[in-house]
A tleap script that builds the chain and sets N, CA, C and O, in Angstrom:
source leaprc.protein.ff14SB
mol = sequence {
  NMET LYS ILE ILE LEU ASN ASN ILE ILE GLY
  LEU SER LEU ILE ALA VAL ALA ILE ALA GLY
  VAL GLY ARG TYR ALA VAL ASP THR VAL ALA
  ALA LEU LYS SER ARG GLU LEU GLU ASN ILE
  ALA ARG PHE GLN CYS ALA GLN SER SER SER
  TYR GLU THR LYS ASP ALA SER GLY ALA LEU
  VAL ARG TYR PRO MET GLU GLU LEU TYR GLN
  ALA CYS LEU ARG GLU LYS GLY ILE CLYS
}
set mol.1.N position { 105.520 -14.145 -31.128 }
set mol.1.CA position { 105.820 -15.239 -31.797 }
set mol.1.C position { 104.850 -16.699 -31.965 }
set mol.1.O position { 104.352 -17.224 -32.961 }
set mol.2.N position { 104.843 -17.019 -30.721 }
set mol.2.CA position { 103.499 -17.629 -30.470 }
set mol.2.C position { 101.936 -17.047 -30.509 }
set mol.2.O position { 100.919 -17.740 -30.483 }
set mol.3.N position { 102.020 -15.409 -30.586 }
set mol.3.CA position { 100.671 -15.121 -31.199 }
set mol.3.C position { 100.307 -15.013 -32.349 }
set mol.3.O position { 99.159 -15.081 -32.786 }
set mol.4.N position { 101.610 -14.776 -33.089 }
set mol.4.CA position { 101.491 -14.630 -34.900 }
set mol.4.C position { 101.216 -15.917 -35.076 }
set mol.4.O position { 100.224 -16.142 -35.769 }
set mol.5.N position { 102.211 -17.477 -34.359 }
set mol.5.CA position { 101.676 -18.551 -34.946 }
set mol.5.C position { 99.563 -19.168 -34.608 }
set mol.5.O position { 98.723 -19.743 -35.299 }
set mol.6.N position { 99.586 -18.764 -33.618 }
set mol.6.CA position { 98.037 -18.648 -33.457 }
set mol.6.C position { 97.226 -18.081 -34.290 }
set mol.6.O position { 96.403 -18.706 -34.961 }
set mol.7.N position { 97.433 -16.531 -34.325 }
set mol.7.CA position { 96.736 -16.289 -35.171 }
set mol.7.C position { 96.678 -16.972 -36.616 }
set mol.7.O position { 95.696 -17.199 -37.323 }
set mol.8.N position { 98.337 -17.285 -36.882 }
set mol.8.CA position { 97.403 -18.324 -38.559 }
set mol.8.C position { 97.255 -18.721 -38.458 }
set mol.8.O position { 97.258 -19.252 -39.569 }
set mol.9.N position { 96.597 -20.094 -37.178 }
set mol.9.CA position { 95.931 -21.110 -37.130 }
set mol.9.C position { 94.487 -20.849 -36.973 }
set mol.9.O position { 93.660 -21.648 -37.413 }
set mol.10.N position { 94.186 -19.876 -36.427 }
set mol.10.CA position { 93.035 -19.501 -35.994 }
set mol.10.C position { 92.530 -18.592 -37.614 }
set mol.10.O position { 91.335 -18.344 -37.456 }
set mol.11.N position { 92.746 -18.332 -38.281 }
set mol.11.CA position { 92.523 -18.017 -39.568 }
set mol.11.C position { 92.270 -18.801 -40.820 }
set mol.11.O position { 91.587 -18.864 -41.842 }
set mol.12.N position { 93.481 -19.504 -39.946 }
set mol.12.CA position { 93.566 -21.063 -41.219 }
set mol.12.C position { 91.793 -21.558 -41.119 }
set mol.12.O position { 90.892 -21.476 -41.954 }
set mol.13.N position { 91.816 -22.045 -39.807 }
set mol.13.CA position { 90.437 -22.750 -39.489 }
set mol.13.C position { 89.130 -22.001 -39.927 }
set mol.13.O position { 88.126 -22.669 -40.171 }
set mol.14.N position { 89.113 -20.636 -40.035 }
set mol.14.CA position { 88.398 -20.150 -40.182 }
set mol.14.C position { 87.686 -20.020 -41.923 }
set mol.14.O position { 86.540 -20.095 -42.367 }
set mol.15.N position { 89.216 -19.765 -42.620 }
set mol.15.CA position { 88.740 -20.242 -43.783 }
set mol.15.C position { 88.433 -20.984 -44.516 }
set mol.15.O position { 87.964 -20.797 -45.639 }
set mol.16.N position { 88.817 -22.624 -43.596 }
set mol.16.CA position { 88.373 -23.719 -43.721 }
set mol.16.C position { 87.521 -24.169 -43.213 }
set mol.16.O position { 87.517 -25.389 -43.049 }
set mol.17.N position { 86.526 -23.429 -42.789 }
set mol.17.CA position { 85.283 -23.139 -42.640 }
set mol.17.C position { 84.382 -22.366 -43.085 }
set mol.17.O position { 83.208 -22.606 -42.804 }
set mol.18.N position { 84.677 -21.424 -43.765 }
set mol.18.CA position { 83.677 -20.675 -44.918 }
set mol.18.C position { 83.767 -21.283 -45.907 }
set mol.18.O position { 82.814 -21.376 -46.681 }
set mol.19.N position { 84.792 -21.780 -46.102 }
set mol.19.CA position { 84.695 -22.492 -47.604 }
set mol.19.C position { 84.871 -24.198 -47.556 }
set mol.19.O position { 85.380 -24.934 -48.402 }
set mol.20.N position { 84.408 -24.452 -46.567 }
set mol.20.CA position { 82.961 -25.981 -46.643 }
set mol.20.C position { 81.414 -25.138 -46.167 }
set mol.20.O position { 80.324 -25.698 -46.282 }
set mol.21.N position { 81.511 -24.303 -45.850 }
set mol.21.CA position { 79.997 -23.725 -45.674 }
set mol.21.C position { 79.824 -23.333 -47.092 }
set mol.21.O position { 78.672 -23.445 -47.512 }
set mol.22.N position { 80.924 -22.798 -48.111 }
set mol.22.CA position { 80.630 -22.361 -48.987 }
set mol.22.C position { 80.496 -23.373 -50.048 }
set mol.22.O position { 79.800 -23.237 -51.055 }
set mol.23.N position { 80.994 -24.083 -49.839 }
set mol.23.CA position { 80.835 -25.786 -50.509 }
set mol.23.C position { 79.405 -26.367 -50.813 }
set mol.23.O position { 78.816 -26.668 -51.851 }
set mol.24.N position { 79.025 -26.405 -49.172 }
set mol.24.CA position { 77.488 -26.954 -49.189 }
set mol.24.C position { 76.429 -26.063 -49.838 }
set mol.24.O position { 75.502 -26.448 -50.551 }
set mol.25.N position { 76.710 -24.849 -49.487 }
set mol.25.CA position { 76.048 -24.134 -49.951 }
set mol.25.C position { 75.718 -23.916 -51.738 }
set mol.25.O position { 74.704 -23.549 -52.331 }
set mol.26.N position { 76.954 -24.290 -52.173 }
set mol.26.CA position { 76.835 -24.677 -53.949 }
set mol.26.C position { 76.315 -25.762 -54.078 }
set mol.26.O position { 75.809 -25.961 -55.182 }
set mol.27.N position { 76.224 -26.877 -53.049 }
set mol.27.CA position { 75.546 -28.208 -53.579 }
set mol.27.C position { 73.841 -28.094 -53.014 }
set mol.27.O position { 72.854 -28.584 -53.563 }
set mol.28.N position { 73.876 -27.575 -52.202 }
set mol.28.CA position { 72.174 -27.425 -51.984 }
set mol.28.C position { 71.932 -26.828 -53.319 }
set mol.28.O position { 71.522 -27.501 -54.265 }
set mol.29.N position { 72.256 -25.229 -53.407 }
set mol.29.CA position { 71.652 -24.558 -54.758 }
set mol.29.C position { 71.707 -25.372 -56.064 }
set mol.29.O position { 70.801 -25.389 -56.897 }
set mol.30.N position { 72.747 -25.975 -56.142 }
set mol.30.CA position { 72.531 -26.952 -57.366 }
set mol.30.C position { 71.496 -27.931 -57.157 }
set mol.30.O position { 70.419 -27.699 -57.706 }
set mol.31.N position { 71.610 -28.992 -56.462 }
set mol.31.CA position { 70.852 -29.880 -56.317 }
set mol.31.C position { 68.954 -29.304 -56.455 }
set mol.31.O position { 68.129 -29.895 -57.151 }
set mol.32.N position { 68.636 -27.988 -55.555 }
set mol.32.CA position { 67.525 -27.902 -55.702 }
set mol.32.C position { 67.420 -26.603 -57.367 }
set mol.32.O position { 66.448 -25.887 -57.609 }
set mol.33.N position { 68.584 -26.673 -58.131 }
set mol.33.CA position { 67.873 -26.189 -59.325 }
set mol.33.C position { 67.732 -27.309 -60.389 }
set mol.33.O position { 66.739 -27.307 -61.118 }
set mol.34.N position { 68.595 -28.176 -60.496 }
set mol.34.CA position { 68.585 -29.427 -60.887 }
set mol.34.C position { 67.010 -29.955 -60.851 }
set mol.34.O position { 66.307 -29.989 -61.861 }
set mol.35.N position { 66.561 -30.364 -59.520 }
set mol.35.CA position { 64.740 -30.571 -59.166 }
set mol.35.C position { 63.702 -29.417 -59.672 }
set mol.35.O position { 62.635 -29.765 -60.177 }
set mol.36.N position { 64.060 -27.937 -59.516 }
set mol.36.CA position { 63.603 -27.002 -60.745 }
set mol.36.C position { 63.004 -27.426 -61.783 }
set mol.36.O position { 61.817 -27.568 -62.075 }
set mol.37.N position { 64.159 -27.648 -62.412 }
set mol.37.CA position { 64.178 -27.638 -64.224 }
set mol.37.C position { 63.729 -29.105 -64.380 }
set mol.37.O position { 63.124 -29.430 -65.402 }
set mol.38.N position { 64.049 -30.180 -63.227 }
set mol.38.CA position { 63.337 -31.496 -63.807 }
set mol.38.C position { 61.478 -31.508 -63.642 }
set mol.38.O position { 60.627 -32.303 -64.040 }
set mol.39.N position { 61.417 -30.473 -63.017 }
set mol.39.CA position { 59.514 -30.076 -62.302 }
set mol.39.C position { 59.168 -29.665 -63.429 }
set mol.39.O position { 58.210 -30.228 -63.958 }
set mol.40.N position { 59.774 -28.674 -64.063 }
set mol.40.CA position { 59.366 -27.466 -65.214 }
set mol.40.C position { 59.208 -28.399 -66.215 }
set mol.40.O position { 58.018 -28.559 -66.486 }
set mol.41.N position { 59.981 -29.091 -66.880 }
set mol.41.CA position { 60.012 -30.244 -67.586 }
set mol.41.C position { 58.679 -31.285 -67.485 }
set mol.41.O position { 57.993 -31.553 -68.471 }
set mol.42.N position { 58.490 -31.689 -66.470 }
set mol.42.CA position { 57.139 -32.555 -66.073 }
set mol.42.C position { 55.759 -31.802 -66.586 }
set mol.42.O position { 54.908 -32.175 -67.394 }
set mol.43.N position { 55.863 -30.710 -65.874 }
set mol.43.CA position { 54.876 -29.543 -66.266 }
set mol.43.C position { 54.707 -29.364 -67.286 }
set mol.43.O position { 53.572 -28.893 -67.361 }
set mol.44.N position { 55.036 -29.420 -68.020 }
set mol.44.CA position { 55.146 -28.425 -69.624 }
set mol.44.C position { 54.634 -30.372 -70.351 }
set mol.44.O position { 53.875 -30.664 -71.276 }
set mol.45.N position { 55.184 -30.982 -69.728 }
set mol.45.CA position { 55.028 -32.004 -70.461 }
set mol.45.C position { 53.470 -32.636 -70.238 }
set mol.45.O position { 52.914 -33.458 -70.967 }
set mol.46.N position { 53.111 -32.212 -69.415 }
set mol.46.CA position { 51.530 -32.704 -68.859 }
set mol.46.C position { 50.964 -31.652 -69.866 }
set mol.46.O position { 50.479 -31.912 -70.967 }
set mol.47.N position { 51.136 -30.203 -69.200 }
set mol.47.CA position { 50.215 -29.595 -70.140 }
set mol.47.C position { 50.216 -29.892 -71.547 }
set mol.47.O position { 49.097 -30.045 -72.037 }
set mol.48.N position { 51.572 -30.054 -72.598 }
set mol.48.CA position { 51.350 -30.732 -73.982 }
set mol.48.C position { 50.446 -31.540 -73.824 }
set mol.48.O position { 49.442 -31.151 -74.420 }
set mol.49.N position { 50.242 -32.841 -73.119 }
set mol.49.CA position { 49.649 -34.279 -73.499 }
set mol.49.C position { 48.712 -33.917 -72.657 }
set mol.49.O position { 49.186 -33.951 -71.522 }
set mol.50.N position { 47.640 -33.594 -72.654 }
set mol.50.CA position { 46.479 -33.618 -71.677 }
set mol.50.C position { 45.596 -33.128 -72.585 }
set mol.50.O position { 45.742 -32.365 -73.540 }
set mol.51.N position { 43.839 -34.182 -71.737 }
set mol.51.CA position { 43.046 -33.399 -72.844 }
set mol.51.C position { 42.043 -32.915 -71.525 }
set mol.51.O position { 42.413 -32.924 -70.351 }
set mol.52.N position { 41.020 -32.596 -71.891 }
set mol.52.CA position { 39.988 -31.932 -70.237 }
set mol.52.C position { 38.454 -32.789 -70.982 }
set mol.52.O position { 38.057 -33.046 -72.118 }
set mol.53.N position { 37.973 -32.997 -69.590 }
set mol.53.CA position { 36.746 -33.670 -70.075 }
set mol.53.C position { 35.768 -33.414 -68.261 }
set mol.53.O position { 36.372 -33.666 -67.219 }
set mol.54.N position { 34.474 -32.972 -68.246 }
set mol.54.CA position { 34.287 -32.651 -67.297 }
set mol.54.C position { 33.763 -33.938 -66.078 }
set mol.54.O position { 34.197 -35.087 -66.152 }
set mol.55.N position { 33.203 -33.682 -65.464 }
set mol.55.CA position { 33.251 -35.078 -64.747 }
set mol.55.C position { 31.745 -35.249 -63.896 }
set mol.55.O position { 31.162 -34.174 -63.757 }
set mol.56.N position { 31.277 -36.050 -63.506 }
set mol.56.CA position { 30.091 -36.330 -62.956 }
set mol.56.C position { 28.854 -34.532 -62.301 }
set mol.56.O position { 27.703 -34.155 -62.520 }
set mol.57.N position { 29.744 -34.140 -61.695 }
set mol.57.CA position { 29.387 -32.497 -61.009 }
set mol.57.C position { 29.271 -31.584 -61.738 }
set mol.57.O position { 28.526 -30.662 -61.406 }
set mol.58.N position { 29.962 -31.546 -62.950 }
set mol.58.CA position { 30.405 -30.703 -64.441 }
set mol.58.C position { 31.730 -30.115 -64.310 }
set mol.58.O position { 32.352 -29.625 -65.252 }
set mol.59.N position { 32.364 -30.217 -62.446 }
set mol.59.CA position { 33.667 -29.650 -62.958 }
set mol.59.C position { 34.355 -30.316 -64.142 }
set mol.59.O position { 34.298 -31.475 -64.554 }
set mol.60.N position { 35.257 -28.872 -64.718 }
set mol.60.CA position { 36.443 -29.223 -65.782 }
set mol.60.C position { 37.453 -29.879 -65.338 }
set mol.60.O position { 38.127 -29.344 -64.458 }
set mol.61.N position { 37.853 -31.322 -65.875 }
set mol.61.CA position { 39.292 -32.086 -65.078 }
set mol.61.C position { 40.190 -32.433 -66.347 }
set mol.61.O position { 39.795 -33.001 -67.365 }
set mol.62.N position { 41.202 -32.073 -66.139 }
set mol.62.CA position { 42.347 -32.376 -67.041 }
set mol.62.C position { 43.239 -33.901 -66.613 }
set mol.62.O position { 43.739 -34.032 -65.496 }
set mol.63.N position { 43.333 -34.963 -67.668 }
set mol.63.CA position { 44.363 -35.472 -68.023 }
set mol.63.C position { 44.782 -35.579 -68.639 }
set mol.63.O position { 44.441 -35.063 -69.703 }
set mol.64.N position { 46.335 -36.642 -68.497 }
set mol.64.CA position { 47.323 -36.437 -69.012 }
set mol.64.C position { 47.037 -37.517 -70.271 }
set mol.64.O position { 46.195 -38.386 -70.044 }
set mol.65.N position { 47.439 -37.511 -71.073 }
set mol.65.CA position { 47.634 -39.065 -71.681 }
set mol.65.C position { 48.772 -39.415 -71.801 }
set mol.65.O position { 49.567 -38.784 -72.499 }
set mol.66.N position { 49.093 -40.511 -71.135 }
set mol.66.CA position { 49.634 -41.705 -70.483 }
set mol.66.C position { 51.188 -41.497 -71.256 }
set mol.66.O position { 52.229 -40.953 -70.888 }
set mol.67.N position { 50.731 -42.298 -72.655 }
set mol.67.CA position { 51.474 -42.948 -73.931 }
set mol.67.C position { 52.264 -41.002 -74.351 }
set mol.67.O position { 53.438 -40.674 -74.523 }
set mol.68.N position { 51.377 -40.412 -74.369 }
set mol.68.CA position { 52.408 -39.137 -74.961 }
set mol.68.C position { 52.785 -38.537 -73.770 }
set mol.68.O position { 53.169 -37.436 -74.164 }
set mol.69.N position { 52.907 -38.551 -72.710 }
set mol.69.CA position { 53.039 -37.427 -71.756 }
set mol.69.C position { 54.548 -38.939 -71.362 }
set mol.69.O position { 55.559 -38.285 -71.108 }
set mol.70.N position { 54.838 -40.205 -71.280 }
set mol.70.CA position { 55.426 -40.501 -70.824 }
set mol.70.C position { 56.977 -40.470 -72.039 }
set mol.70.O position { 58.173 -40.560 -71.761 }
set mol.71.N position { 56.435 -40.342 -73.095 }
set mol.71.CA position { 57.243 -39.578 -74.774 }
set mol.71.C position { 57.942 -38.628 -74.606 }
set mol.71.O position { 59.110 -38.638 -74.995 }
set mol.72.N position { 57.319 -37.427 -73.898 }
set mol.72.CA position { 57.762 -36.196 -73.545 }
set mol.72.C position { 58.870 -36.420 -72.622 }
set mol.72.O position { 60.081 -36.237 -72.747 }
set mol.73.N position { 58.022 -36.942 -71.487 }
set mol.73.CA position { 59.182 -37.449 -70.281 }
set mol.73.C position { 60.659 -37.925 -71.122 }
set mol.73.O position { 61.367 -36.967 -71.431 }
set mol.74.N position { 61.046 -38.945 -71.414 }
set mol.74.CA position { 62.227 -39.681 -72.598 }
set mol.74.C position { 62.661 -38.668 -73.282 }
set mol.74.O position { 63.869 -38.435 -73.247 }
set mol.75.N position { 61.668 -37.719 -74.164 }
set mol.75.CA position { 62.676 -36.938 -74.915 }
set mol.75.C position { 63.366 -35.828 -74.403 }
set mol.75.O position { 64.375 -35.345 -74.917 }
set mol.76.N position { 62.570 -35.260 -72.948 }
set mol.76.CA position { 63.117 -34.483 -72.761 }
set mol.76.C position { 64.489 -35.076 -71.619 }
set mol.76.O position { 65.125 -34.204 -71.026 }
set mol.77.N position { 64.846 -36.538 -71.396 }
set mol.77.CA position { 65.448 -36.854 -70.768 }
set mol.77.C position { 65.576 -37.785 -69.412 }
set mol.77.O position { 66.445 -38.513 -68.931 }
set mol.78.N position { 64.015 -37.300 -68.996 }
set mol.78.CA position { 63.591 -37.588 -67.561 }
set mol.78.C position { 62.908 -39.072 -67.515 }
set mol.78.O position { 61.978 -39.475 -68.213 }
set mol.79.N position { 63.637 -39.782 -66.486 }
set mol.79.CA position { 63.018 -41.111 -66.209 }
set mol.79.C position { 63.717 -42.356 -67.211 }
set mol.79.O position { 63.324 -43.519 -67.115 }
savepdb mol mol.pdb
quit
């Protein structure tokens, strides 16, 4: 009887530990995915509201137009 009770308690502790690790993993993946989607939206806004120019050394440089960039971010629900 004592062995069965110990097995039940042991299995319960293992189940709780596995559930805790699983919950942590799901929360971590959800946070990372949310951040990834935000970064993709920021990249798309930067691409769509940028202009190109050459600097003094002749290198091609892209700059976002701040007003359009901020409007795009607002439309996507960022900031």
